[in-house]
N, C-alpha and C positions, 0 to 999 in steps of 0.2 A: 200651397200644399206641403212644401218642404217644412215649413214652420209647424204645421199641424202634426206631421209625422214625428218631428223631433220632440214636440210637446207630449205626444202620446208615449214615446219611449221613456221620457223623463217621468211621466205619471206612472207608468208600469213599474219602473225601478223604485219609485217612492212607495208605491203600494206593496211591492214585494218586501221592501225593507220594514214595512209596518206590520207584516204578517205576524200574528200572535204566536208566541212560543207555546209549546205543549206544557200544560200545568201538571206537575207531579205532586200529589197529595201524599205526604209521608206520615203514616200513622206511627208516631214515635212515643207512644205512651209508656213503653217498657224500656226505652233507651235512656242512658244517662247523658249528661250534658256533653261529654266528650264524643260519644257515639252520634249524638244529634249534629254536633258541629262537623264531624267527619262526613256524614252522609250529605248534609246541606252543602258543604264546601265542594264535594265531589260533583254534585249536579250544577252548582253555580259556576265552577271552573270550566265546565263543558260549554257554557254559554248557549245551550240549546233548549234549556228548560227553565221554567219558573217553578220554584220549589215552595210549597206551603207545608210547614210542619204543624201537626195537631196532636192532641191527646185524647182523641175520641176512642170509644170502646171498639174492639174488633168484633166482627161477626163471629158467632160461636163456632162456625165451621172452619175458621182460619186457625190452623195449628202449626203453620210453618211460614217462612217468608214467602209472601205472595204478591205478584204484580197483577193488578186488575186494570184493564184498559177499555177505553171507549172504542166502539166500532167505527167511529168517525174521526180517526186520527188523520191529520194532514200528511204525516209521513209514516207509512207503515213500518219502516225500519226503526222508528222511535222505540218500539217495544224491546228489540234486541239491544239497542244502544243503552236504554235505561237499565236493562238487566245487567249489562256489562259494567256500567258505572256503579251500580249498587254492589256488584261483586268486588270491584276494586276498592270500595270503601269498607269491605269486610262483611257484607251481607249478601250471600249467594241466594238468589231467588230459586225456590224449589218448585213453585207453581205459577203458571201464567194463565189467566182466564179473562174472557171478554165480558164486558158490560156490567154485570152486577154480582153481588154476593150479599146475601141477607137483604137488608134494606139499604145497602150502599150501591148507588147507581152512578155511572160515569158517562156523561154525554159530551158532545163536541170534541174538543181537542185536549183531553185530559186522561190521566191514569192515576192509580193509587198504588202505593207500596205499603204493605203491612209488614213491619219488621220486628223481629224478636231478637233479643241479645243471645249471643252464643253461650251455651252452658259449658263453663270452664271445666266442670268435673265430669262431663259427659264421656270424654275419651277414657278417663281413668276407670270409670265404672262400666265400660262397654261390655267387657267379658262377663262381669257379674250379672248384669241385667239384660241379657240378650232377649229374653221374652218380655221384658217390661215395655209397656206402651210408651213410645217416645212423644206422644202428644203433649202439647203445652199444658202445664198445670197452672195453679193459681200463682199470680205474682202479687207482691205486696200492694201494688197500685189497685188491684182488683178489690181489695178489702176496705179501702178508704171510702167511708160512707157513713150514713146515720142509720142506726138500727133501733126500732121501737118495738116494745112488747105489746102484744095484743091480748085482749080479754083478761086483763089482770086488774085486780082491785086497786093497785097502785101503779101509776104511770111511770114507766122506766124507759129511758132512751140512752143509747150508747153511740158515741160518735168517734170513729177512728180518723184522726187528722193525718195529712200527708207528712208532716214533720215527725211522726212517730209518737205523738202524744194522743191521749184519749180523754174524753169527758164522759162521765157516767152521771146521768141525772135521774133522781128518784123523787117523785112527788108523792108524799104520804099525807094522810089526814092529820096525823099527830104532830109531825115536825115541819110540815111545809115541804119545801124543796131542798133536798140534800144533793150536793155535787161532789163527785170524786174526780180528781184529775191525776193522771199518771202517764206512764210510758208503756206502749205496747210493742211486743216483738213478734216477729213472724218467722216460723221455721217450716220448711217444706218437708 
C-alpha cells in the first residue's frame, strides 16, 4: 500500500508539471520587430505563458489595446498577470473582454492580445485635437493588398506590396498587358 501511495504522489507531481501553459495569441500586425521582440520576451521571461505572434487582421471594433480571454482559464489570475506583463513591455491594456470579439473566439486555456503601437505625436497634438476621435485610423499594413477594377473595358489591377513597392497591371486590347512598377507612400 505504501508503494502505491508513493507512486500516486509521483504521478500527481508529474501530471501537474505537464499542465499546459496558457497560450497568449499576440496580434502584432502593427508592431515593428523591436516591439514584437519586447512583448514576446516579456511573456517568455515570465515562464507562465506560451506566446504565439501573428499578423491577422483585428476585428473592426478593436480600436485600443485589448485582452480577450477564454472563460475556461486554468488560472483566473492569468488575466491580470498577462495585463501587467503587457504593460511592462510598453503596451497598457485598455479593454479586457471574455470569450469573443467579431469572429475571434478563444476556448480552453488561451487569451489574445490585440496591440497597437503608441502614437508618438499623440501627446504633442492633445490640446489641438481634443474633440478628435482617438480611434485607430488606417495603418500602412491595412493597405497592402491587390485591387482590381470592375466593369471596365480594360482589366486593371493594382497591388500594394509590403516592401513599399506597387505593381499596376493594365490589360488592353491594343498593346496586351502593360505593367508599371513603382514605390507607394502612405500619409495619414
